[in-house]
C-alpha positions in Angstrom: -1.1 -27.9 22.3 0.0 -25.2 19.9 2.8 -25.7 17.4 5.5 -23.2 16.5 4.0 -22.4 13.1 0.6 -21.6 14.7 2.3 -19.4 17.3 4.3 -17.6 14.6 1.2 -17.1 12.5 -0.5 -15.5 15.5 2.5 -13.3 16.1 2.5 -12.2 12.4 -1.2 -11.3 12.7 -0.6 -9.2 15.8 2.2 -7.4 14.1 0.2 -6.8 10.9 -2.7 -5.4 13.0 -0.2 -3.0 14.6 1.0 -1.8 11.1 -2.5 -1.5 9.8 -3.6 0.5 12.9 -0.6 2.8 12.4 -1.5 3.2 8.7 -5.1 4.2 9.6 -3.9 6.6 12.3 -1.5 8.3 9.9 -4.2 8.6 7.2 -6.1 10.9 9.6 -3.3 13.4 9.8 -3.6 16.3 7.5 -1.2 16.9 4.8 -1.3 19.5 2.1 -4.1 17.9 0.1 -7.7 17.0 0.9 -8.3 13.4 2.0 -11.7 12.1 3.2 -9.8 10.1 5.9 -8.9 13.4 7.5 -12.4 13.4 9.1 -12.3 9.7 10.2 -11.8 10.5 13.8 -14.5 13.2 14.0 -17.4 12.1 16.1 -20.9 13.7 15.9 -23.5 13.9 18.7 -26.5 12.3 16.9 -29.5 10.5 18.1 -28.3 10.6 21.7 -24.9 9.2 21.2 -21.5 10.0 19.7 -21.1 8.4 16.3 -18.4 8.6 13.6 -19.0 11.3 11.0 -19.0 8.8 8.1 -22.1 7.1 9.6 -24.2 10.2 9.5 -22.8 11.9 6.3 -21.1 11.4 3.0 -17.6 12.9 2.9 -16.0 13.8 -0.5 -12.9 15.5 -1.7 -14.0 17.2 -5.0 -10.9 19.5 -5.1 -7.3 19.2 -3.8 -8.0 21.9 -1.1 -11.7 21.2 -0.4 -13.7 18.6 1.5 -17.5 18.4 1.3 -19.8 16.8 3.8 -23.4 15.9 2.9 -25.5 14.8 5.9 -27.9 11.9 5.4 -30.3 13.7 7.8 -30.7 17.5 7.3 -31.4 17.9 11.0 -27.8 16.9 11.8 -26.1 19.7 9.7 -25.5 21.9 12.8 -24.2 19.0 14.9 -21.8 18.0 12.1 -20.6 21.5 11.6 -19.9 21.8 15.4 -18.1 18.5 15.5 -15.8 19.5 12.7 -15.0 22.8 14.3 -14.3 21.2 17.7 -12.4 18.3 16.1 -8.9 19.8 16.8 -8.1 19.8 13.1 -7.9 23.6 12.6 -10.7 23.4 10.1 -13.4 26.1 9.5 -16.5 24.6 7.8 -19.1 26.7 6.1 -22.7 25.5 5.6 -24.6 26.1 2.4 -28.0 24.6 2.7 -27.6 20.9 3.1 -23.9 20.9 2.1 -21.0 21.6 4.4 -17.9 22.9 2.6 -14.5 22.6 4.4 -11.7 24.6 2.7 -8.3 23.4 3.7 -6.0 26.3 4.5 -2.4 25.9 3.4 -0.2 24.5 6.3 2.3 26.9 7.9 5.9 25.7 8.3 5.4 25.5 12.1 2.2 23.5 11.7 4.0 21.1 9.3 6.7 20.5 11.9 4.1 19.9 14.6 2.3 17.3 12.4 5.6 15.5 11.7 6.1 15.2 15.5 2.6 13.7 15.8 3.5 11.3 13.0 6.6 10.2 14.8 4.6 9.7 18.1 2.0 7.5 16.3 4.8 5.6 14.6 6.5 4.9 17.9 3.1 3.6 19.3 3.0 1.3 16.2 6.5 0.0 16.8 5.7 -0.6 20.5 2.6 -2.6 19.4 4.7 -4.7 17.0 7.2 -5.3 19.9 4.3 -6.4 22.1 3.4 -8.9 19.4 7.0 -10.2 19.4 7.1 -10.4 23.2 3.7 -12.3 23.3 4.9 -14.7 20.6 8.3 -15.4 22.2 6.6 -16.0 25.6 4.3 -18.6 23.9 7.2 -20.3 22.2 9.2 -20.5 25.5 6.3 -22.1 27.2 6.1 -24.9 24.6 7.1 -28.4 25.9 8.6 -31.3 24.1 10.3 -29.1 21.6 14.1 -29.0 21.2 16.0 -25.9 22.2 17.3 -25.7 18.6 13.7 -25.4 17.3 12.9 -22.8 19.9 16.0 -20.8 18.9 15.1 -21.0 15.2 11.6 -19.9 15.9 12.9 -17.0 18.0 15.1 -15.9 15.0 12.1 -16.2 12.7 10.0 -14.0 15.1 12.7 -11.4 15.2 12.8 -11.3 11.4 9.0 -10.8 11.4 9.4 -8.0 13.9 12.1 -6.3 11.9 10.0 -6.6 8.7 6.9 -5.0 10.4 8.9 -2.2 12.0 10.5 -1.5 8.5 6.9 -1.2 7.1 6.1 1.4 9.8 9.3 3.3 9.0 8.3 3.4 5.3 4.9 4.7 6.3 6.5 7.5 8.3 8.9 8.4 5.5 6.1 8.8 3.0 3.7 10.6 5.4 6.5 13.0 6.4 7.3 13.7 2.7 3.6 14.3 2.1 3.3 16.8 5.0 6.5 18.7 4.2 5.6 19.0 0.5 4.6 22.6 -0.2 
């Protein structure tokens, strides 16, 4: 039989995973400056399967408005170039020998607003995941037997505090990402 602290720990882990996943998702959204995580979601057709770009090439940000991609295998240069172009990021890579240079164009005001909408959508998904963690945890607590109603009520309050804390973390992530995107 599980105890309230074990269930609360499980709930905390679920909520933290939701916050971490949201942080990862937000890091892939383009802001004004170059970030290697921008290409984290790009998948390349290599060796008969679709693999993440960072498994077939080294990505670097040598300048604020430039990313470079160095394929581990020269034969994948074209496939990587194609994957970046089709990656829905609005990027236009240029290949120079074994190096792919990706200049980052400045973001238009309209594009910035669109990105902020995407950020809010991802954040809402993160909040929903945190709430799922809360629901799961509360369900487990309610199913416990041989525990007083007072203890259950205290545990539920504790779970709500955890939920509020993790949602606040997501809100802070949004605020900083939004400021980063809107910064000209």
